[in-house]
Each structure stands twice: as C-alpha cells, then as structure tokens.
N, C-alpha and C positions, 0 to 999 in steps of 0.2 A: 793388634794386629792394625795396618791398615785400611781405612777402607775402599781411597780411592782405586783402581783394576789393576793399573800400571806399578802403581809402589806395593800394593798385599803380592804382586807379581814375585815384586822381587826380594820381599820379607823370604818367601818360600821356597825361593830358591835361593837365600844364601850359605843354609846350613849345603851345600855339597856345590861351594865353589869352582873346588880342582877339578869335578866334573865341567863346569859349563865351561875353566875356562883352555880345556881339552876342547873339549865342542867348541867356544867360537877357535883356538887357534888351526884344525881343521877347513874349519868357515873360511877362514881368510884365505888355508893355503889356496881351499875348493876353488876362490871365487881367481886367487891369480893366478895356476895354473891353466884355466877360461882363458884368461886374458891372455896370458903368456902364445893363448892356439891361434892368435890371434896372430901375432907378431911371424909365432913359426907360417905359418902361411903367407905372408908378406914375403917372406924371405925364400918360401921352394920357389911363390912363381916369378920373382922380379931377379934369384941369381941363380933359382935351376930354373927355371925352364927359359926366361929372354935372354938370360946367356950363357944357355947350351951346358952350362956343370953339371957332368955327372956326378963329380967327388960331391962338389956343394947340394949337391940335392941326394943324395945319401945321409952324406950329416945332418942337414937340416931334419930330413924326413925320419933321422935313431934321435934326435933332437926331443922332435914332437914330440914320440912313442914316450920315451925318459914323461913328457910335463903331463900325457894326457895319465901313464900307470900315479905320479903321484895325483891327480885329478881321482884317478879313482879309492885311493888308499885314503888319501883324506873326508871322503865323501863316506867312503865306510864308518870311519873316527867319529863324524860326522851325526851320519844319520844315524846310529848306533848309540852315542853318547845324549842326544839330543830325544832320541822315541824313551832310555832312559829316565829323561828329566821328569818324559809326561807322563809316563805310569805314578814317577816313587812319588811326585808332586801331587797328582789326584788322589793317591792312596795317605799323602799325611791332609788331606784338604780331609777329606770320610772322615777321619777316623777323625780331627780335630772338630768339625763340624756333630758327630755326633758325639763325642766329649764336653764340648757345648749342652747336645740339644739334651745332655743326664743333670745340668747344673738347674738346669731352669725347672721354672715351681710351675707344677700342673695349672697354674690358672694362665699362663703364657700358650700353653698346647691345648685347654678352656679354649680362650681367641682366636686361634689358626685353626686352621685343617692342615689335616696328616695327612694326604695326598699329595697339596702342595710340598710340605717339606720332605717327602719318597722323592719326589721330582729333583728334590734342592740337589737330595743326596747323591741322587744317581745320574739322570740325563745334564742338567747345571757345572755338573765333575766332569762325565766326556765333553759337553763343549774345552773347556781348561784343558783340559788332556787330550783334546785334537791342536789346541793352539801350543800347550806348550811341547804335545811331541809331535808337532809336525809345520803349522802353521806357520807362527813363530820360525823357525825356523828358516824356512823359503822366505819369509818374506828379510832375516836379518840376508839370507843368501844372495837376494833378489837386491836389496838396495848396497852391496856392498858394487856386486858385479853394473847396478849403476852406476853407481860414481867410479869406478873403475873406466868402465865404457866410457863416460862421457871426457873422462883424462885419456884414453887411446882416444879419440874424436879429435882431441884440441890439438894432439900431436901429429895424423898423418895430414888432417885438411883445413880448419883454419874456417874457408869460408864456408864449407859443406857444415861441419859441426856449427858454425849461428846460423844457420839456414833450421838446420833440423834441431834446435830451442828455438826459434820463435816459432815452433809449433805446440811446445811444453803446454805455456796457458790450454789451446784447447784440449790436451790429455786431462791435465789436471782441475776442472772443471770440473766435469764428469767424476770423480772420485771422490769429490768435495759433495757436489752435489746426492748427489746417492748415495755416499758412506755416510751420511746424519740419517738415509731413510734406513737405508738397511737396520742402521744398530737400533733407531722405535721401533722396526715390524720385527728383529728379530726377540728383543724384552717380552713384545708382547706373546712375539710363538711364543715364548717358551710358559707364560703365563696360564696361555692355551693349555699351554702338554701339561699343566701340575693341576689344570681345576679335570683335564679326565683323569687322571694321577685319583684325585680325592673321588670322582665319580665314584667310577672301579674299586678303590677301599672301598667307599660308604658301603655300594649296594650289595659287594661278595660276603660283607661282613654277615650282615644282613638276609641272606638270598632267601633262610626262609621267611621271615617277613615280606620279601617278595613274593614268593611264590603261592604264598597264606592266600593271602591279597587279592592272585589272579595280576599283580601290576608289570608283568613282565615288556607286554607293547608300550606300555607307557614308556617307562623304563629304554625301552628298545630307542624309542621314539625322541625321547630326550637326550640320551648318547647320543644320536644321529645327529642331532643339529649338534650339539657340542663340538664332534670329531667333524662335520661342519666347516663350525665358524676358527675353527683352528688349523682344519684345510685352507681355507679361504685367508686367513691372515697366512702358513706357512707359503698358497699360492703369491701372496705378493710382494712375501717377501724373494723370493727365489724368482718375480719378475722384475723386481729392484737389483738385483745381482748381474742376473743376467742383460740386461738396459748397461747396467759399469760396465762388464767386460767386453760385450757388441759395440760399442761405445769408441771404446780404450784402442781395441782390436784394427775396428775401422780409421781410426783415427792417427794411429802410431802406424800401418804398413801401412797408408795410403802415405805420411812423409817420406817411408822411407820407398815409396817407386818416384818419388820425386827430388830424390837425393839422387837416385842408380842415376837420374835422367839427364841431372846436370854432373856428374861425374863424369859418365861417356862421356858430353860435350870436351870434359876438361882433359881425358887421357885421350878424344882425337886430335887435342888439340893441344900437346906433351906438356900441359899445366900438373900431370897428376898420370902416376903411370901405374900397369894396371894388377900390380902388387897394392899396392898402396890405399887403390879404389878395391878389391878386396878385403882390405884388412878392414878399411872404412867399414864398407858393406858390414862383414863381419859385426863387429862392433854394435853398428845399430845396429843388427836383427837379437847382437847383446842384451842392449840397450833398452829397447823399445817391447822384446818378449822378457827384462824384468819388468817393466811399467807396466804388461797384464796379469805379468804375475799376481805382482804388486796389490794389484788393482781386484784380481778375485777374492784375496787372501787376507785386503781390506775388510770383505764381508766378515768372513771368516772371527776376523783381532774383533770386531764390532761383538757380534752377538758373540766372543766368550763375554769383554765388557761387563753386556749386560749377563750377561751369568753370573761372572765373580763378586757383578756387584747385590743380588740377590744372596750368594752363599755371605759373601762381606757385613748382611742385613743381621742376617743370624749370629753371626758371631759377634756382632759391635750389639749386639740384643745382652745388655747385663741380669747377671739374674739379680732379683730383689732378694731372694732371700742368698745372705751369705753371712758366712764366717766370723765377727770380730775378729782385730787384729789380735787381742790375746785372749783366745778362748776360754773361759772357766772351768777348769772338768768336773765333773760328778764325781761324790761320794763314794769311794770304795768300801767297803760292801754296797751291792746300790736296793734301796730300798723300797724307793715308788709312791712314794709320797706326791698326792698335786693338789699342788694348790693356784686356783684362778681366782685374779681378785681385782676387782670392777673392770673388766672386759665391757670395751665397745670393737665394734667391727660393723661397718656394709661390707661387701663381693662391691670391686671396682663394677660390671656388667649394673649396677643395683644402688647407685648412691643415695635414693631419698630412704630403700627401706635398710634399716639394723637387722641383722643377720642375730647379733648379741647386741645386748642394751642395758650395759650396769648387770653384767653376770658373775658372779661369783659364786665358788664352789670348791670345797677341799677335801680330799678322798684320804681317807686312812691306808700305810700302808696294810694289803693282804685284804683292803674291804671290795666287796664286790656294789659296783656300783650303778646300775638303769639308768636312764635317758627315755624320759616318752614323753610324751607330744601330740600336737596335732602338724602334720606336716607340715613346712616351713616354720617351723618351734625354731630351727636353730641349732638343731639337736649333732647335724654332722659339720656344723661348723667347729663344736667347741674339738669332733676329731681332727678335723683341716689343720685348728690352731693348736688343737697340741702334737700335732705332726710338725707342723709351723713349715708349713706349706704355706702358711698365709701370719704373715704377725698383726696385731691387734694393732688399733687407734687411738684408744688408751687403757689404761689396768697392766697389768701384769700376769704372765704364766708363769710359774713356776712346778718344776719335777726334784725330787733329794732337798731345796730351799736354791735350785739355782734355775735363777731365771733365764728364760730358753733364749729369749736376747744374748743372749750373754755370754751361749754356752755356746759351739761345734755344733748343726742340724747335724750332721751327721753321724758324732755322739750319741746327743740327743735320739736318735731313729736308734738304733742301740742299744738303745732302754727298751722299745716294745717295739709288741707284738700284732699286729693286726689281722682281723679272718676279716671279712669283706661278707659283705650280703652274695652277693657275685664271686665264689668261687675264681678265681683266673689261676688259669692255668697251661704251660709255658706248651709250646712241640718242642717235647724232649721228655726224660724218658721218666717215669714214675721218680726212679734216684733222685735224679737231676731235681726232679720239679720238689719236691722234700727240702734237696740240697739246697735249696735256694736261697735259702737262713742264715745257711752258713758250710759255704762249697768247702769250707777244707775236710767234715764232716766221714766220720768213716761210717763204711757200707756199714757195720753192726749199731752205729747212732741212726742210722736212716733207718733201720730197719724197726724199734725199740722205741721210734717217736708216732713208724706205720701200728707197731700195736697199740700202744696209748688211744694211738686215736682211730684203733678200729677198724683199723684198712686191711693188715696186713693179711686177712680169710681171701677179699676181695681179690688184691692186688698177686694173688697166688695161681686165683684163675684165669690171668695174664695171659696172652699167650709167649710171651719172652716173659711173661714176671716181673721183676724191677727197672730189666733193660724194655719192655715194653712200654712204642713212646707211641703219645699219647693223645698227637694230631694242634692241627692249631685249633684252641681254647677250649683244649678238653672235652673233644667233638666223642672220645669215647669213652666216655665216660659218664653218668648216673649223674644230675645232680647231688644226688647224697657223697656219691664217692667220688666227686671234684670237691663239695664242701670234704671233706675225711682230710682226704691229701692236702688241703690248705691247711687244720688243725694241725696235720703231722709235720706240715712246714713252723709254727709257731710252734710248738713244741720242743720238735729238733735248737729256734732259736732259743726259747730256754734266756727270756727276759719279764724281766722285775714285771710291765706294765702292760695289760696287756686291754686290744681293743676291739670290742666285738657290735661288729654292724650286722646285729637280727641276721645271724645266719644258718637260725630254721625254719624263717618263712620262708620259702618255698619251697617247703620240699612235704612229702607222702608223710604219713605217717610212723609211718615204719624207719624208714632214713631220718625222720627227726629224731628218732628214739635214738636211734644210733650215735647221731652225729651230738646230740645232747649229754649221752655221757658222754663221747672224747670228747665235751665243755667242759662238762665237772671235771675231771681228773686236770685236765690241761685251765682247770679258773684255781686252782687249789692254789694257795698260799704266794698268789699274785694278785698284783690292785687292779681290779679288773673293769674299766668300767663301756655298759652296754647300751646299746640302743636297741629300745624295744618298741615295732611294730606292736607286736600279740601279745596283749597284756598276762595271757598264759605263762609264758616262756620268765618272767620278772619276777613272780610271785617269791623265790628262793631270796632275791637280792633282799644283804643286807640293805639297804636302803633305797628308795622312788622317788627320784628326782621330776614332777613334772614343771615342764615347759611351756611356756604361748607366749609368741611373741619377742622370742631374743631372752624375755626373762624365770625366771626361778616359780611357779607361782603356786608352790605347794613340794612336801619335801616330805618322805616315812614311811612308815613299811605298808605294806599291801591294805592290812585289814585296819592300820588311824585312817590311808585316805581315804578308801571305801567308808569310813563311819563318818569322814568327814563334808562327803557330799559336794565334794565343788567338781574340775575337770576332768581327775580320774575316774571319782564314781562316774559320773556322765559315758567318759567313755570304755570302760569296764560292763556296763549297763548297755551300751552298744552293742562292743562287742559276746558277752557271754551271752546277750537275749539270743542275740542272733545264734 
C-alpha cells in the first residue's frame, strides 16, 4: 500500500469507483447549479425588474426554482455517497491495520506501546473518516465553485475581476504559512493523544498494584500533566487554524467591499448594469466563501494527512517472520520430534548478550524434557524460537525433520500447544475461551476437555455455566481455575508438541494438585518441554536439562544430577532447604 497520504487515499477508494463517480457527478452538478443561480439573478434583475416584464420575471423565477431543485437532489447524492465512502474506507483501514497487527511478531509490540496502537486504530481512523466523508467533499466542492466562480466573474466584468485577483496573493499567503504549522501541530496533537491512551491502558490494567501501593495521587498528577501537555498542543493547533480562517475572511470580504465600491460607481456611470453587478457580487461571494471554506478545511486535511502517515507506518512494517514462497509441509501423522542444532541468538534489545549460545537439544517423540536454570539462562528463549517468534542468527530448529525456517509459521504453530505461567483468559464465555484453540469444536468436545482438565465441576457452579462471561483477563476466576481453563484449551487443541511454562508456580497447594493432575493427563503421549522454576515439579521428567548463560551445562535424571553435585544440585539445595 502507498505510504504517501494522497496516494494511500486513492488506493483505498479504488475498489469503490462507482460510488466515487456518482459522488463526483453529483458534485459537479451541484456546483454547476449553484453557479447557474447567479445567472438567474442577473436575468431577473435586468430583464424582469428593470425591463418591467412580468412574464419574463415569472419564467426566470420558475427556471431558478428548477435549478434549485437540481441543486438539492445533487447535494443529497453527493452527501450520501461521500458519507458512505467515509464510513466504508474507515472500516477497511481498521480491518487492514488490525489484520496486519496480527501478522507482526511479539517483538514489535515489545518495542512499541499498546496505547499508541489503540490510538492509531481509533482516533487516527476517525480523522480519516471525517476527511473522506466530509472535508474532502467540501474541499472539492469549493474548489469547483472557486474555479467556476472565477470564470463567471471574467464573463461578467474583466476590470472588476482583475482587481479581485490582485488581492489573491494576500489570501494565499496565510493559507500556506499557517497550513504547514497546522499540519505539524496536528501530528503532535495525535501523538499526545496516543500517550494518554497508553497511560490509561497501563494504569487500568495494573489498577491493583496502583491501589496496593497507594500510588493514586502520583498517577493523577502524572496523567494531569500529560492531559495539560495535550491541551497545550491542541490549543496551539486551534489558535493557528483560527488565525488562518480569520485572516482569510478579513482579506476576502474586505476585497468584496472594495469591489462593491468600484462596481457601484460603474453602475452609476452606465458602464455596468445592475444585474451584472448583482451577479458579480454573487459570484464574488461564492469565490470568497469557497476560499474561506478551503482555508478552514485545509487544517482538517493536514490533520488527516498526519493521521494517515501514522497508519501507513504500521502497514509499511514488514513482519520479521514470514512464510517462505514454497513452505515445506509437516509429515502426517505428526510425531512431535524436536531437534535444535547449534543455535545462537541475541535479542534485538540486548545485542551484546547472547540469549542462546551454541545451544543443541534433541527431544524424542513422547518424551518429557524439563528446562531448569537461573533467571536469564535462556529457557524462555527456547520457547520463543520453537514458536518462531524469532529466528536464530545461526543454527537450526526442526520439528519432525522440517526446519522451522522452511515451514509456514501458521502450520508450525498448529503443531504446538502452549500453557503459560500466567493463564491467558479473554473477556468471553467459558466455552469460547476453551474453544479458542479450535473455534469449530462442538460443545461436547469443549465439555470433554474441561472434564479432562478437572474444570467441569467449578464451571457447573458458575452463574451461567459454560456461557458465563469471565470478564477481562478472567477476573472472575481464581488462579487455579484460570489455569485449568488454559489446560482445557490445550487439551482441546490436541497438538503433538506441548510447551509448559511452569504452569503451577503461582498456585496454592490444593490448586497445584488439581492442575498437576490435569497436566499429567495432557502430557500423556505428547512431546513435552517444561520450563521449571520449582524443581519439585520436574522430578518425574524423563530428562532434566540444566541451562546457564544460554548453554546446556548438565542433563540427566533428577537422581543423576543430584549425585553430580553441579549447578542443579546447588539450585535443589537452595529450594529444598528453604
């Protein structure tokens, strides 16, 4: 999609050419009808009033009424179709940006701010909607009236028109000068709004911490300061626009007063008829009104151009992880064999410290492997690379013999089920949360997955059972209940590879027992990689891999590693003694 605002807008309007053509025809007809009213006025005064011909006056007024009806119909068609285009283009942009956001890797969101993205999807698209559905149409209509009015002025009186045009540079100069300032301030204003959105999003999501630490007053002051900064920028933008409109109106209508003075003397001297002067004043008013409207709309257009640029920045961001032109399919049935060979990887935000350094690991189908080690040893990075949220700098990862770089990321992720340490629950019903893994799953399948996750009992006690809305982030459930919903989701997914990011570490003893039972059922006959922070939970693993500094320093069974008296034994002593 083009990145220049004007070209981007044309690209968005292209699928709706028919609507654009209808709106354009209606626009031209409305402008033509408006200009024809001036000629009707001239005829009524010169041949109706001045000549004293009642029949001519009747015919002229009837013709003028017909023109006004045409103007009304054309204006309706223009307004309806242009407003439709504004709504349609806005909906298309929102869908396109959201679709593109889902293709970007987590790293992009870690570098950006959620509130800013939300602002771009809401307030920026609203700016574009206002322009396409209103301001652009007004600008085009007034541009046509300006050109048509100038033509009619020349045909009415060349002398007065030349005097009028002599004042044009006085009008154009403030439009150019203030217009540039308005565009810059519009961009700054939108950035300030985005900052506010991010601050609100962050504070509301972490409201428990805010209130637990009594940080309300500090947050109020910080938010108030940001609001005032946003207001100050908006005030500068509004002041610039107000100066622009006031300057243009003063200059334009001052010029009309001067023309009336000159034209009035020409009428008295017999060089111009009263009808011609009336028509000239009518067209001069149209030209002046058009210039005034264009100067006012110009600020809106500049503001929308800034909003469009911000949205195009998102759409121009190419996903770092993309499917190859001819992706290799995974063999069916899937076995779940994992092979990691000589992988080296740095996070973009930490280029000096390797997260994984010459890391190699093979996991056999159906095997359970636990990754343990101190914080920052690279355990979570293994998961990030297996899910292909990043690609390694050197080395290779493969599942069932297919290198991940040669596979479609979507097909790869359909082989993996993830249960994270913090269970992710969406603001939807129980059934929809479980069905997230397989939207087409039947209710019976959802219920079976919940039974296997030992969640069916507490779900039956919810107000609407499986139809109960769980609220944002599952606030209506306990930690253990949220985790069992997440496990039910993974059971329903029924994928050959299971990644567990210490799914029981934040639970009480009773909840941990229930969740561990559910996990035991889930892990059966699946290749499982577990990140373990609490060593008591991994003693049953087929193999324990001890990591430090992005490398494997030990591996074996719990008993073997204790006997070896290395890093694992030291970690075990710290935990078990405690």
